[in-house]
N, C-alpha and C positions, 0 to 999 in steps of 0.2 A: 528408520532411514537416517543417514547422517549427511552432513554437508558435502563430504567427499563424493558421495553417490549422486548428488543433486545435479540435474540438468535443468536450469531454471530460467524463467523470465522475471525481470524486475521492471515493472512499469514505473515511470518517474525515476529511473535509476541513475540519472546523471547528477542529481543533487539531493541534499537533505537526507531524509530517512531512507530513500531508495539507494542513494550513493553508499551510505553506511552498510546497507544490506549487500550490495554488490561486493564491497570490499570484504565483508565477512565470509561470503560464499567462496570468493576467489582465493582468499588467503587460507582457507581450510580445504582446498583441493577440489572444489566444485566447479562446474561450468555455468556461466551466467550470460544471458543476453539482455542488454539494456533496450527497453522500449521507451523512447523519449523523443522530444522535438529539438533538444539541445545537442546538435551534432558536435559542436566544438568541445563542450564539456565532456561528452561521452568519449570523444577521441582522446582526450587527456587521460581519462581513466584507463582506457585500453593501453595507452603508452606506458602508464605506470604499473598496471597489474599484469599486462601480457596478453597478447591476442590468443594464446593457447588456452586461456581461461575466460576471457571476456570478449564479447562481440556486441555490435550495435545495429539496430534496425530502426530507422526513423519512423516513428509510429504515433499517429493520433488515435488514442484509445477509443474515440467515439466513431471511428470509421470502420464499418463492418468488414469491408473488402480488404482494407489494409491490414487489419488485425489478423484476419484469416490467412492472408498471404504471408505475413511475417511469422506467425506461429508455425506454418509449414516450413519456412526458412530455418527456424530454430531446430525443428525436428531433423531436418536434413543436415544442419551444421553439427549438432551434438549427437545425432543418432537417437534422439528421443527427447521427451519432455516429461520431467517428473515433479517440477515445482513451479508455482507462480506466486509472486509477492506483489500485490497491487498497492503501489504507493503514489501513483499519479493522481493529482487533485488540485483544485483551486479553492480559494477562500474569499472570493469577492464579497465584501459586506454590503448591506443595504437595508435600510428600514422599509417596512411595508408601506408606510406613508411618511414622506419627508417634506416639510414646509407646505403641507396641504396637498401634495401631489403623490399619487401612487407610484410605487416602484415600476420601472419598465419591465414588462413581462419577460422579455428576452434575457434580461439580466438574471432572473430567477431560473429560467430554462437552461441557461448556459451552465450554471453551477450543478444543476441536477444532471445535465447531460454528461459532463465530464466526470463528476464524482460518483454518481450512481450508475448511470447507463454505461459509461465507459468501463467501470469495474465489472459490471455484468457481461458486457461484450467480451472482455478478455476471458472471464471465467467460462463462458459457454463454449468458446472455441478451444480453449486449453483443456477443458474437461473431456471433450470429444477426442482430442489427441491422446490424453492420458489413458483413456479406456483401452487403447490398443497396446499398452505396456504389459509385459509379463510381471505378475506380482512378485514382490520380494518374500522373504521368509515369514514376515508378519502379514502377508496378504495385501500389502500396500502397492498401489500403482501410482500414487501421486499425492501432493499436498498443495492446497490453495490457501493463501493467507491474504486477507484484505485489510485495508486500513480505514477505520472509522475515526472517531474523535469523542472526547468527553462531551463535546457539543451535541452529540446525539441524545444525551441524557439531560444536560443542563445548558441548553443553548442560551446565549446572551442576546440582548436587544441588538438588532441588526444582523442576526445570524439565522434568520428564518430559512433562507435557501440552503445555507451550509448545514444547518442542523437537520433539515429535511433530507438532504442527500446522504449524510452520514447515518441518520436514523434508518434510512432505507438499506444501507450496507449492513447495519446491525440486524435488521429484521429478516433479511434474506439469508443470513448465515445458516441458521438451523434448517430451514426447508431444503436448501441446497445440500447441506451435509447429509440429511436424511436420504435424499434422492441418490447421491453419489456413493453412499455407504456400500451399496451392493457391488460397486466397482472397486472398492478399496481405495477410494480417494477421500482424504480428509479435508474439511473446510473449516477454517478458523478466521477470526477477526481480532485485530488489536485496536484498542481505542486509546490513543495517546492523549496526554494532557498538554501542558505547555512545554514544547520541545525547542531546542536551539537549532532552528532551521533557517534558511535564507530569509523568510518573511520577518524575522526579528532583527536582521542585520541593520536596517535603517533606523531602528528605534534609538532614542537617546538613552544614555547609560542609566539615568534616573528612572526611566520607564521600565527598563529591563530589571532593575533592582526591585522596583515595586511589584512587578509580576512575579519575580522569583520569591519574594517574601510571602506571596499568597499561597504558596505550596507548603502544606504542613511539614512534610519531611520526605526527602531532603529539600530544604528551602532554596531551591534553584530550578532553573530550567532543565529539562531532561536532555541527555546527550543522544544524538542519533545512534551512537554505538550501542546504547542501552536498548534501543528498539531492535537493532540487529541481533543483539544478544538474545532477546526474547524470541525473535524469528528462529534462531538456532535451537532454542529450547523446545519450541513447538514442533519443528521438523524432527527432532530426535525423540520426542515422547509420543508414542503411537496412541496413547489413551486420550490425548487432547484432540477433541473433535466436536464441532457444532457449538462452539462457545466463543464468547467475546471477553477478552482480557483487557482490563483497564491498566494503563501504564502511566500513572499520573501523580505519584507521591501523595495520594489521598486528597487531592484537590477536589472541591465541589464548586463549580463556577457560580459567581454571583450574577444578578440580572444585567449588570454592566460594569 
């Protein structure tokens, strides 16, 4: 499969890693639907990239009915669905116990709900739609790529919820890939390290330099375009299936 053939959904596609992926798909001739809550930013992307390649459906990935409705909209809009790239996520930090008080349970639940349950929600609905596709010459009907994090493996203090959510994404990659293999639907996950996404925009320059220096090589934050480049490589290589790829410059996160 190549990007020009792709009829895709990108969750969290209005910014960061998702935005870079939307650009990559559209600029290579594919069709892409943005699932996001940022209508204004999504609209700017459509104006820039063209509505013949990009569309937007306001979507809360944790809402089962909304996701089902909007996946159906994408199938109708593009005449099918062959790809999903899950980039929607939040990273709200919080220690298990802070100043003698336990973390509010709903804070933990929200991160799990968006990052893990939201990812699964989109996968389950999209996979059902992909099963209806005619296979290509390789027997493929679709590709699903989710986003985890190096925090799934080396979570830092204050990242219990985030690490648990991303660890869940990692752990469900193989069983879903095994299940959907009979349908010719591949399932992969990317685990980025420190990436230059909007969450870093408010940090002082000294803090960004310090974080960049912690990456062995290249000693900098990753570029969203490099994530999108890896998405393209996964889409185009039919032997990549059921695996998690770290995109991190060899970083191994310290406790804090």
